[in-house]
C-alpha positions as a Markdown table, in Angstrom:
| # | Residue | x | y | z |
|---|---|---|---|---|
| 1 | Met | -15.4 | 5.0 | -9.2 |
| 2 | Lys | -14.5 | 5.0 | -5.5 |
| 3 | Leu | -11.9 | 7.2 | -3.9 |
| 4 | Ile | -10.5 | 5.6 | -0.8 |
| 5 | Leu | -8.0 | 6.0 | 2.1 |
| 6 | Val | -6.2 | 3.0 | 3.3 |
| 7 | Glu | -4.2 | 2.5 | 6.4 |
| 8 | Trp | -1.9 | -0.6 | 6.0 |
| 9 | Ile | 1.3 | -2.0 | 7.2 |
| 10 | Asp | 4.3 | -2.6 | 4.9 |
| 11 | Ala | 7.4 | -4.8 | 5.4 |
| 12 | Cys | 10.9 | -3.5 | 6.0 |
| 13 | Ser | 14.1 | -4.7 | 4.6 |
| 14 | Gly | 17.7 | -3.8 | 4.7 |
| 15 | Tyr | 19.9 | -2.0 | 2.1 |
| 16 | Gly | 21.4 | -5.5 | 0.8 |
| 17 | Gly | 24.5 | -7.2 | 1.9 |
| 18 | Trp | 25.4 | -7.9 | 5.6 |
| 19 | Thr | 23.7 | -6.2 | 8.4 |
| 20 | Pro | 25.2 | -6.4 | 12.0 |
| 21 | Arg | 23.0 | -8.3 | 14.5 |
| 22 | Glu | 23.0 | -5.3 | 16.8 |
| 23 | Glu | 21.2 | -3.2 | 14.1 |
| 24 | Leu | 18.2 | -5.6 | 13.7 |
| 25 | Ser | 16.3 | -3.7 | 16.3 |
| 26 | His | 16.2 | -0.8 | 13.8 |
| 27 | Phe | 14.1 | -2.8 | 11.3 |
| 28 | Ser | 10.3 | -2.8 | 11.9 |
| 29 | Val | 7.2 | -2.9 | 9.8 |
| 30 | Thr | 6.0 | 0.5 | 8.7 |
| 31 | Pro | 2.5 | 1.9 | 8.9 |
| 32 | Asn | 1.3 | 3.7 | 5.8 |
| 33 | Ile | -1.6 | 5.8 | 4.7 |
| 34 | Ser | -2.5 | 5.6 | 0.9 |
| 35 | Met | -5.1 | 7.6 | -1.0 |
| 36 | Gly | -6.5 | 6.9 | -4.5 |
| 37 | Ile | -9.0 | 5.4 | -6.8 |
| 38 | Leu | -10.0 | 1.9 | -6.2 |
| 39 | Tyr | -9.2 | 0.2 | -9.5 |
| 40 | Glu | -9.5 | -3.4 | -8.6 |
| 41 | Glu | -10.3 | -5.6 | -5.7 |
| 42 | Thr | -10.0 | -9.3 | -5.3 |
| 43 | Asp | -10.3 | -11.7 | -2.3 |
| 44 | Lys | -6.4 | -11.1 | -1.6 |
| 45 | Glu | -5.7 | -7.6 | -2.7 |
| 46 | Ile | -6.8 | -4.0 | -3.7 |
| 47 | Lys | -5.2 | -1.9 | -6.4 |
| 48 | Ile | -5.3 | 1.8 | -6.3 |
| 49 | Val | -4.2 | 4.5 | -8.6 |
| 50 | Pro | -3.8 | 8.2 | -8.2 |
| 51 | Asn | -4.7 | 9.1 | -11.8 |
| 52 | Leu | -6.2 | 7.4 | -14.7 |
| 53 | Asn | -7.8 | 8.3 | -18.2 |
| 54 | Ala | -9.5 | 6.1 | -20.9 |
| 55 | Cys | -6.1 | 4.4 | -22.0 |
| 56 | Asn | -3.7 | 4.6 | -19.0 |
| 57 | Leu | -3.3 | 4.7 | -15.3 |
| 58 | Ser | -0.5 | 6.1 | -13.2 |
| 59 | Cys | 1.5 | 4.5 | -10.3 |
| 60 | Pro | -0.6 | 1.5 | -9.4 |
| 61 | Thr | -0.2 | 0.3 | -6.0 |
| 62 | Ala | -1.2 | -3.3 | -4.9 |
| 63 | Ile | -1.8 | -3.9 | -1.3 |
| 64 | Pro | -2.4 | -7.3 | 0.1 |
| 65 | Lys | -5.7 | -7.5 | 2.2 |
| 66 | Val | -3.9 | -9.1 | 5.1 |
| 67 | Cys | -1.8 | -5.8 | 5.4 |
| 68 | Ile | -4.7 | -3.5 | 5.5 |
| 69 | Lys | -5.8 | -2.1 | 9.0 |
| 70 | Arg | -8.5 | 0.3 | 7.9 |
| 71 | Met | -10.1 | 1.2 | 4.6 |
| 72 | Arg | -12.8 | 3.9 | 4.1 |
| 73 | Gln | -14.4 | 5.4 | 1.1 |
| 74 | Leu | -14.0 | 9.1 | 0.8 |
| 75 | Lys | -16.8 | 11.4 | -0.5 |
| 76 | Leu | -16.2 | 13.1 | -3.8 |
């Protein structure tokens, strides 16, 4: 089991509906920091969870590898 810290970039979108063109400058990708247990890793993505037990896991997050800026394993 690996506890990891991931620095990654997420997309940004509006609230739905029409947006005035002048407000487009307010939209930008968002830097994020997530920490959790590395549950699964593929060539395209990682999946982390904050909690798990023998039967369940909570709040899984899938992060595309192309969005990851830095990932490091934390010492337990």
